[in-house]
C-alpha angles and dihedrals in degrees: 000000000000105000125202125223094272093047091051091053089054090046088057091054090048090055088049090058091050092049088056091055094256121133107222089200104038118192093216125059124188108238113257117238095215140008114240092257090051091051090054093045091053095031098122093047094046094045093050092050091047085221115173114245134192124205142158135222151138118273106245101165130024130185118177113196108176111270094013136040137195125207139169119229125195136200130173092280103048149303133278135182120243129199127208124190122189088215094056105031096040131255096264096049093041094050089046088056092048096044105036108028124088140176107285097033116131111226140170120226133192122198149102129281128250141152120250121230087267091054098252116149106241141173113235100216119227094173139353137202132197111236100175129359113221110223095183119063120239121247117278111289105242102039101034117195103329104161104103095211093049092046092054095043093046101036089160091063091043090056092049094047104037132052094198098072090045089054092048095052094045087053090048091055091047090050094054092046090051090051091050091048091049095050096040089053086054091056097257118150119222112225140168125232131186125291094197112066129190088205120026119219147123094095142039102258144109116257136222112242127216136168134237107215099198095048095037089227135134112230133187129228103238119265093192140007095224111100096048093047090052088053086061090054088055089048090060107267107129101198124026137159138180132194108200149131123285128190127211126176094224143118125294119237139137093293100030133072123167090240121037143159120256135188111209123177135175128197123192119225090025137104137198092284088061090047091054090054093048095048098047091044091047095052091046087051091050091049091051091048095050102032108012090241141079090225119074135175123247121179093331095315126107110232111203109206094177110134139272103056124196118271117213127174116239089235091054094044092052092043092052096050101036108016090237119131106208089196090062097038090057101156129059092247093049091049094049090050090051090051092049094045090057094046092243121157118223137160108247115251126196099236137039092245094052090048091053090051090049091050092051093044092052106041106021111028098063090058096054097094099142119059110285136166113219105200142186107035128195113275094238090058092055115047093169100045127095118249121247107259090224096043116026094184087072131052135219096256135128137188119202117221132197130160089008094297135100110258101175141008120202141170145187088245121241109243104169104104091204094051090044091053090051090051091052090049089053087052092055088053090051089051091052088053090057106274104144092187099053117125127254128238107269105197096178091054090051088049089052090053090055089068088059129260115209119235102289139188116212132190138184127191132177112239091201094057091045087053090052090054096047095043099042096241124151099204133049088224089073094057099045112076094217109019121189113267136176112271110271117244085229094057 
């Protein structure tokens, strides 16, 4: 490693410890008696008993004042002041602390508790041990690590320096636990399905391709959990869910990362109406669990998650915002003419269905701030959804939108194997017309359907976007511990 001046100075201190026969990275650590938060919680009791305590933490503040020194150490639970005196700890141990310790070092201290003259809870140190010598200095005390690019590339430093990401990822864990508790209480079984797929499907997306050397076979990182979970419904499980990583070879923006975490669930003898009830109830449950309220604040706006949420058809939503009736403009040429006649700007897409989706995304989606279900999508946009009995050009599908972003996608699942085969054939035609995100023909999934899948409601929801909502973050990069970034020129 190429070390800078400050790192070289710390490296010299490290070697000084080794020369004294002290391992700056010891393999064995004496167990702590308390976390720092536990010390503070029981401080009066422990101080009164003069009990000796042992705890560990990272040095975050350090003040040397001649024959005595103060420092603050921090662990995951909190921060506590420590006090070292040359007279009480011994000259050699005291001088070693002064001469070889730095901000960022991880140490263990043993001592008793007392209050300083200013009333601050403090550990009076009897002995200390270096557990890990920090070679790189921490970011400057008052500003922390502020450069966004540096924060994301060096998340480990970001977490040391800034409380906000630590808060976000604690809430993310609590959110996932709340979702699991909600689904478990409703009788859902958590399962795991393959990440490597011989045929990719279950979503409109481009895959990442890898190769299995032993089998001489190209495989795809999954773009969705759907088709394997529905195989389990065929197999006799009636309620299943999975929370797992998906991979899509797509662009990066504030709502998209090439790898992301999805919740997908499937419920036999249910339809998309049941999935609407489940999703709105689940998010209200999560809000109550995290914030004791079904209303939360996001970027200065109050988002009311109280069920029931409005239901609006995709046709009506587009008609209201653009004046275009997608039922009337039923071909790609007619739709493009309608867009031009109204002076609207849209990226050109290869198929009518994709152009409808682009029209909705551009002119409707950004306005859906409060929780809203957009229902009844065109059949061509939804190759895995069951058609409406009263209107076969549209399917029983919804997407849930909050803060101008899709938060869930759900269907009354198509369970007719012959209809599903035709939908796959339609997708192959779309691919031939230039749709790079069209699905492949999954023969094994069709075979599964021939054994009979009960009427089923299915739902997928992005955990990362839900985390953005519940932690008040404006970009997905802030809710993924290690988001994808362009390769650094320094790498």
